[in-house]
C-alpha positions, 0 to 999 in steps of 0.5 A: 260636568266632567261626565257630561263632556265625556259623554258628548265627546264619546258620542260625537266620536261614535258619530264620526265612526258610523259615518267613516264605516258607512262611507267606506264599507261595501254593504249599501246594497247586499244580496245572496252572492254580492254586495254593493256600495257607492264605490264599487260592486263584489262578488262574494262567490269569486271575490272580485270587486268591479269599480262603479264608473260612468258606464253605470246609467245612474251615475251621476246619482251614485256621485251625488252620494259619494260627495254628501257622505264625504262632506258629511264625514269631513264636516263631522271631523271639522265640528269635532275639532272646532268643539275642542278649540272652543272648549279652550276658547269660549268664555264661561256661559257662552254656547258652541254655536260654530260647533252645532252649526257644523254638526248640522251641516254634517247631518244635512249631507248624510240625510242627503246622501241616504235619501237619494240612495233610497230615492234612486236604488231602483234605477241604481240596481237596474244598470247594464253595467253590473255584470250580474242581477243585482236587483233582487238584493236589500239595503245592507248595514252601511245604508242602515248605519248612515241613517243612524249616523244621521240621527246622531249627528242631528242629536249631537247637533242639537246638544251643541246648540243647547250646551253651554260652557260651565264650571 
């Protein structure tokens, strides 16, 4: 049982780390001489970065992705704290339902963020607010990590729903 508990804790921390990296790192959309995420666009040649502001055509979509990723990260961290509290407070044989619900909310938020970015990426990268042509890029590793974090949070949410506190 102790090994299972250690695995669940490591899996949850990994999910949170993936969410932090995909939210913060500047690699949602990359090209030969640029990288962009939901916060800023950087050129690799001159190492200058420009914040994504309301001058961009699809700024509302970017704000929705930002909000959903932040909420997902917060929900994942709160779920971990609730899990630790429930670990010591629940009676034997009870399920970690509250932890599961919060983790599944995190899963839903990251799915919404990645789905919006997937759906709107063409319009996002045709904006005249960019100083260079970014439409000829491709998805970066932060975007892929967001989808992997979706899978991890979904699996851990289901694990908490099934998990019972045993001796």
